[in-house]
C-alpha positions in Angstrom: -42.2 -85.4 37.0 -38.7 -86.3 36.0 -39.2 -84.4 32.7 -40.1 -81.2 34.6 -37.0 -81.4 36.9 -34.7 -82.0 33.9 -36.2 -79.0 32.0 -35.7 -76.7 35.0 -32.1 -77.8 35.4 -31.4 -77.3 31.7 -32.9 -73.7 31.8 -30.8 -72.9 34.9 -27.5 -74.0 33.2 -28.3 -72.1 30.0 -29.1 -68.9 31.9 -25.8 -69.1 33.7 -23.8 -69.5 30.5 -25.5 -66.8 28.4 -24.2 -63.2 28.8 -26.4 -60.1 28.7 -26.3 -58.3 25.4 -25.8 -54.5 25.6 -27.4 -52.6 22.7 -25.1 -50.4 20.7 -26.0 -46.8 20.1 -27.5 -46.0 16.7 -25.7 -43.6 14.5 -28.5 -41.3 13.2 -26.4 -38.9 11.2 -22.8 -38.2 10.3 -21.5 -34.8 11.3 -18.6 -33.5 9.2 -16.0 -31.9 11.5 -13.1 -30.5 9.6 -10.0 -29.4 11.6 -8.7 -26.0 10.5 -5.1 -26.0 9.4 -2.8 -24.0 11.7 -0.9 -21.1 10.2 2.6 -21.9 9.0 5.4 -21.0 11.4 7.3 -17.9 10.5 11.0 -18.5 9.8 13.9 -16.3 9.0 15.1 -17.7 5.6 18.5 -16.1 6.0 19.2 -18.1 9.1 17.0 -21.2 8.6 17.9 -22.0 5.0 21.2 -20.1 4.7 24.5 -21.4 3.2 25.8 -22.1 6.7 23.2 -24.9 7.0 25.1 -26.9 4.3 28.1 -28.8 5.5 30.7 -31.1 3.9 32.2 -33.8 6.1 31.3 -31.9 9.3 32.8 -28.6 8.2 30.6 -25.8 7.0 31.1 -24.4 3.5 32.8 -21.0 3.5 30.7 -19.3 0.8 30.1 -15.5 1.3 26.6 -14.1 1.1 26.0 -12.1 -2.0 24.9 -8.5 -1.8 21.3 -7.8 -2.5 20.8 -5.6 -5.5 18.1 -3.0 -5.1 15.6 -2.2 -7.9 16.0 1.2 -9.6 12.9 1.6 -11.7 10.7 -1.1 -10.1 9.8 -2.5 -13.6 8.5 -6.0 -13.2 10.3 -8.4 -15.5 9.3 -11.9 -14.3 7.1 -13.6 -11.7 8.2 -17.1 -10.7 5.6 -19.5 -9.0 6.8 -22.6 -7.2 4.1 -25.2 -6.3 4.5 -28.4 -4.3 3.1 -30.5 -1.5 6.0 -30.1 1.0 6.5 -26.5 2.3 10.0 -27.1 3.5 11.2 -28.1 0.1 9.5 -25.0 -1.5 11.1 -22.6 1.0 14.5 -24.1 0.2 14.0 -24.0 -3.5 12.8 -20.4 -3.2 15.9 -19.4 -1.3 18.0 -21.1 -4.1 16.2 -19.2 -6.8 16.6 -15.9 -5.0 20.3 -16.5 -4.4 20.9 -17.3 -8.1 19.1 -14.1 -9.1 21.3 -12.1 -6.8 24.4 -13.9 -8.4 23.2 -12.6 -11.8 22.8 -9.0 -10.4 19.0 -9.1 -10.8 16.9 -7.5 -8.0 14.6 -10.1 -6.6 11.8 -9.8 -4.0 11.4 -11.7 -0.8 9.6 -15.1 -0.8 5.9 -14.5 -1.2 3.7 -17.0 0.6 0.5 -17.4 -1.4 -2.7 -19.0 0.1 -2.7 -22.8 0.5 -4.8 -24.6 -2.1 -6.9 -27.3 -0.3 -8.9 -30.0 -1.8 -11.2 -32.4 0.2 -12.9 -35.7 -0.8 -15.7 -37.4 1.2 -15.7 -41.2 0.8 -18.1 -43.6 2.5 -16.3 -46.2 4.7 -18.4 -49.1 3.5 -21.7 -50.2 2.2 -24.9 -51.1 4.1 -24.4 -50.3 7.8 -21.4 -48.0 7.3 -22.9 -46.0 4.4 -23.6 -43.0 6.6 -20.1 -42.7 8.0 -17.7 -40.9 5.8 -13.9 -40.5 5.7 -12.3 -37.2 4.7 -9.2 -37.2 2.5 -7.4 -33.9 2.2 -4.8 -32.6 -0.2 -2.8 -29.3 0.3 -0.8 -27.6 -2.3 1.6 -24.9 -1.2 2.6 -22.0 -3.5 5.6 -19.6 -3.3 6.3 -16.7 -5.6 9.3 -14.5 -6.5 9.3 -11.3 -8.5 12.3 -10.0 -10.5 12.7 -6.3 -11.4 14.7 -4.3 -13.8 16.2 -7.3 -15.7 16.7 -7.7 -19.4 14.8 -10.4 -21.4 18.0 -12.4 -22.0 19.0 -12.4 -18.3 15.5 -13.6 -17.3 15.6 -16.3 -19.9 19.0 -17.7 -18.7 17.9 -17.5 -15.1 14.7 -19.5 -15.8 16.7 -22.1 -17.8 19.1 -22.5 -14.9 16.3 -23.0 -12.4 14.4 -25.5 -14.5 17.5 -27.5 -15.0 18.4 -27.7 -11.2 15.0 -27.8 -9.6 14.3 -31.0 -7.6 11.6 -33.5 -8.3 8.2 -32.7 -6.8 8.3 -28.9 -7.4 6.4 -27.3 -10.3 7.7 -24.1 -11.8 5.3 -21.6 -13.5 6.8 -18.5 -15.1 5.1 -15.2 -16.1 7.4 -13.0 -18.1 6.7 -9.3 -18.8 8.2 -8.0 -22.1 8.2 -4.3 -23.0 8.4 -3.0 -26.5 7.9 0.3 -28.3 4.4 1.3 -29.3 3.9 1.4 -33.1 1.1 3.2 -34.9 0.1 3.0 -38.5 -1.6 6.4 -38.6 0.6 9.5 -38.6 0.9 11.5 -35.5 -1.2 14.7 -35.4 0.0 17.8 -33.7 -3.0 18.7 -31.5 -1.8 22.2 -30.9 -1.6 23.1 -34.6 -4.8 21.2 -35.4 -6.8 23.4 -33.0 -5.3 26.6 -34.2 -7.3 28.5 -36.9 -5.6 29.1 -40.3 -4.7 32.6 -41.4 -5.9 34.1 -44.7 -2.5 33.6 -46.3 -2.4 29.9 -45.2 -5.8 29.3 -46.7 -4.8 31.0 -50.0 -1.7 28.8 -50.2 -3.7 25.7 -49.4 -6.3 26.5 -52.2 -3.5 27.3 -54.6 -1.7 24.0 -53.9 -4.9 22.1 -54.4 -5.6 23.9 -57.7 -2.1 23.2 -59.0 -2.4 19.5 -58.0 -5.7 19.2 -59.9 -4.3 20.7 -63.1 -1.2 18.4 -62.8 -3.4 15.3 -62.6 -5.5 16.5 -65.7 -2.3 17.1 -67.7 -1.1 13.6 -67.1 
């Protein structure tokens, strides 16, 4: 009898100390939700990255803006691509390249915003239980382009050397140069108008006579 009373008392104490366990929801599948990147804000480069934004000891630099040379023949001389992972740095470097081109009296286009190159990696968070949950890693590469028109090959070469020397770290520079030269042909040019014209009787006689004389000259030698 005493054993029964002791067993009931022990079960009552154990039931008061044990908390109820709430079952966790089971993850059946992992849904990949990728947030779309917002479009880049439009900025006026002349006011956002202008020379007035640079200051020295609290006083702005008094550097006049250079006149923008306009292309005359629209002959593409060079295409400059700037690649990096920080868009603000690319916009500032593009403004610097365009300003240096104007200083060399070379017509340069506005900054061209090319599509963003995006790479994504899906990595599992852990083995066993967490194998179905994945984490997304994203890498974005921003690209800017500038086009130079009506410039000589020597001017473009010096401009590229100046940019490569002063470009900051973290910005890749890719250059496409367009060189023009005269077309050379090994075969002699044929006058199409004279080739289609029929020869007269006198011209045919002169041609046969010249061939006959040339044949006798070769035999005499």
